[in-house]
C-alpha positions in Angstrom: 105.9 76.4 133.3 106.1 76.0 137.4 109.7 77.9 137.0 108.1 80.9 136.2 105.1 80.4 138.2 107.8 80.4 141.1 109.6 83.7 139.8 106.2 85.6 139.2 105.4 84.7 142.9 108.9 86.2 144.1 109.2 88.9 141.5 106.9 92.2 142.1 108.6 93.9 139.8 106.5 96.6 140.0 109.1 100.4 140.4 107.2 102.1 143.5 105.5 105.4 143.2 106.8 106.5 146.7 109.0 109.5 147.3 112.6 108.3 146.5 112.2 105.9 143.9 114.5 106.1 141.5 117.0 107.9 144.3 120.1 109.2 142.4 122.1 109.9 145.5 122.9 106.5 146.8 125.9 104.4 146.1 128.4 105.1 143.3 127.3 104.1 139.9 129.4 101.5 138.0 129.8 100.7 134.5 129.1 97.1 133.2 132.4 95.5 131.4 131.1 93.3 128.3 131.8 93.0 124.8 129.0 94.6 123.3 128.3 91.8 120.4 125.8 89.5 119.7 126.9 86.9 121.8 126.6 88.7 124.7 123.2 90.0 123.8 122.2 86.2 123.3 123.3 85.5 127.2 121.5 88.0 128.5 118.2 87.4 126.6 118.5 83.8 127.9 119.0 85.0 131.4 116.3 87.8 130.9 113.7 84.9 129.5 114.6 83.0 132.6 114.6 85.3 135.7 113.0 88.4 134.8 110.3 87.9 132.0 107.8 85.8 134.8 106.9 89.7 135.7 108.8 92.2 133.0 108.1 92.6 129.3 109.3 94.3 126.8 106.8 95.0 124.5 108.7 96.9 121.8 110.9 93.8 120.9 109.5 90.8 118.7 111.3 87.1 119.0 111.9 87.1 115.4 114.6 89.9 116.1 116.5 87.5 118.0 117.0 85.8 114.8 116.7 88.9 112.1 119.0 90.7 114.3 121.4 88.4 116.3 121.4 85.0 114.2 119.9 83.0 116.8 117.9 79.8 115.6 114.6 79.7 115.9 114.6 76.9 117.2 116.9 78.0 119.8 114.3 81.0 120.3 111.5 78.7 121.1 113.8 76.4 123.5 115.3 79.5 125.4 113.6 82.3 125.3 109.7 81.8 124.3 107.5 81.9 127.4 105.1 78.6 127.5 102.0 81.4 126.9 101.1 80.5 123.7 103.3 82.8 121.9 103.6 83.9 118.2 107.2 83.8 116.9 106.7 87.2 115.4 104.7 88.7 118.5 106.2 90.7 120.9 108.2 90.0 123.8 105.3 90.3 126.9 105.5 88.6 130.1 103.7 85.6 131.1 101.6 87.7 133.7 98.2 88.4 133.1 97.5 92.3 133.5 94.7 91.7 136.0 96.2 89.3 138.0 99.2 92.0 138.0 96.3 94.6 139.3 95.1 92.5 141.8 98.2 91.3 143.4 100.3 94.1 143.3 98.3 97.0 142.4 100.0 97.9 139.1 101.7 96.0 136.8 105.7 95.2 136.9 106.9 98.1 134.2 107.8 97.3 130.9 111.9 97.7 130.4 112.2 98.4 126.7 113.4 101.9 127.0 115.1 101.2 130.8 118.3 101.9 129.7 117.7 104.9 128.0 115.8 106.0 130.7 118.2 105.5 133.3 121.4 104.8 131.4 123.0 101.0 131.5 125.5 102.0 134.0 122.5 103.0 136.6 120.3 99.3 135.7 124.0 97.4 136.6 124.4 98.9 139.1 120.8 98.6 140.4 120.8 94.7 140.0 123.9 94.8 141.8 122.7 96.5 144.7 119.6 94.5 146.6 120.4 93.1 150.2 117.5 91.6 152.6 115.3 93.7 154.1 112.5 92.2 156.9 111.1 95.4 157.0 109.7 95.5 153.4 106.9 93.9 152.2 109.1 92.1 149.7 111.6 91.1 151.9 114.1 92.9 150.1 115.6 96.4 149.2 118.2 98.2 147.2 121.1 100.6 147.8 120.5 102.6 144.5 116.4 102.1 144.3 115.5 102.4 148.4 111.9 100.9 149.1 111.6 99.8 145.8 108.8 96.9 145.6 110.6 94.1 143.7 112.9 91.7 145.5 116.3 90.6 144.2 115.2 87.9 141.5 118.7 86.9 140.8 119.5 86.0 144.7 120.0 82.6 143.6 122.7 83.5 141.7 124.4 86.0 143.7 123.3 85.5 147.2 121.7 86.9 149.7 123.5 89.8 151.5 122.3 92.5 154.6 122.9 96.2 154.3 126.1 96.3 155.2 127.1 93.6 152.6 127.9 90.8 154.7 127.3 87.2 152.7 124.7 85.1 154.7 124.3 83.0 151.9 126.3 82.1 148.9 124.8 81.8 145.7 125.3 79.5 142.7 127.5 81.5 140.9 131.1 83.3 141.8 130.7 87.1 142.3 132.6 87.6 139.1 130.2 84.8 137.6 127.4 86.9 138.6 128.7 90.4 137.6 129.2 88.9 134.0 125.5 87.5 134.0 124.7 91.0 135.3 126.5 92.7 132.2 124.9 90.2 129.9 121.4 91.1 130.8 122.3 94.9 130.4 124.0 94.3 127.2 120.2 92.6 126.5 118.6 95.6 127.4 120.8 98.0 125.6 119.9 95.7 122.5 116.1 95.7 123.2 116.6 99.7 123.6 117.8 100.2 120.2 118.2 97.0 118.1 119.9 98.3 115.1 123.2 99.3 117.2 124.6 95.4 116.0 124.0 96.1 112.5 125.5 99.6 112.4 128.3 98.3 114.2 129.1 95.4 111.7 128.3 97.5 109.1 130.6 100.8 110.6 133.6 99.4 109.4 132.5 99.0 105.5 131.3 102.4 105.6 134.6 104.3 106.9 136.7 101.9 104.6 134.0 103.8 101.3 134.7 106.9 102.5 138.2 106.4 102.9 138.4 105.2 99.3 136.5 108.2 98.3 138.9 111.0 100.3 141.5 109.0 98.6 139.7 109.9 95.3 138.6 113.1 96.0 142.5 114.1 96.8 143.7 113.0 93.5 140.7 114.3 91.6 141.6 118.2 93.6 144.9 117.7 92.6 144.3 117.0 89.0 142.0 120.1 88.6 144.6 122.3 90.7 147.1 121.4 88.0 145.0 123.2 85.0 144.3 126.4 87.3 148.1 126.4 88.3 
């Protein structure tokens, strides 16, 4: 629980309402590289629960979907994903931060991220998470090239390291740059899944549907030949 309290203190996951929020004239937006499958999504879910969910909810997702749609065991969902707030397995994935305290501390509660990938695209989210830098002029001590003057600090800084505005590393993180990019890609994959949970099932069923269509085309072709034989 102590870990979540620490992150809750750090993560002012608040999307600023000031002009310039969600600025689209920042650095080039880049795409994440990952294989979109259950393994990647589960890895992202674990990272999201550890580093993001102290402040951010994904209220359109229920814990049980990680088992039903991804095959994650119920025991692992309890161990790695569910926060120690009395959450129910069939309940929604809601942040541990009380709404009234969020209002008191930050003025507004951190935004729900259920549809952030649909709203801003997975490329934007990926680039945003890689674009934090130290800025002592900001209340949180952090700023972002993609989202100038964002209220949210870099909650992933322990993994990525601390950099200044020019990208100079001031303190190395506990992961290599390549490994950190993989972790961010996993988080993006999870948020993509959250925004459209049926996509994994569609991908799994797609080859079977295409196979049935191919068989139907073959059947239809020979049926057509049989009909036209009589016509001629």
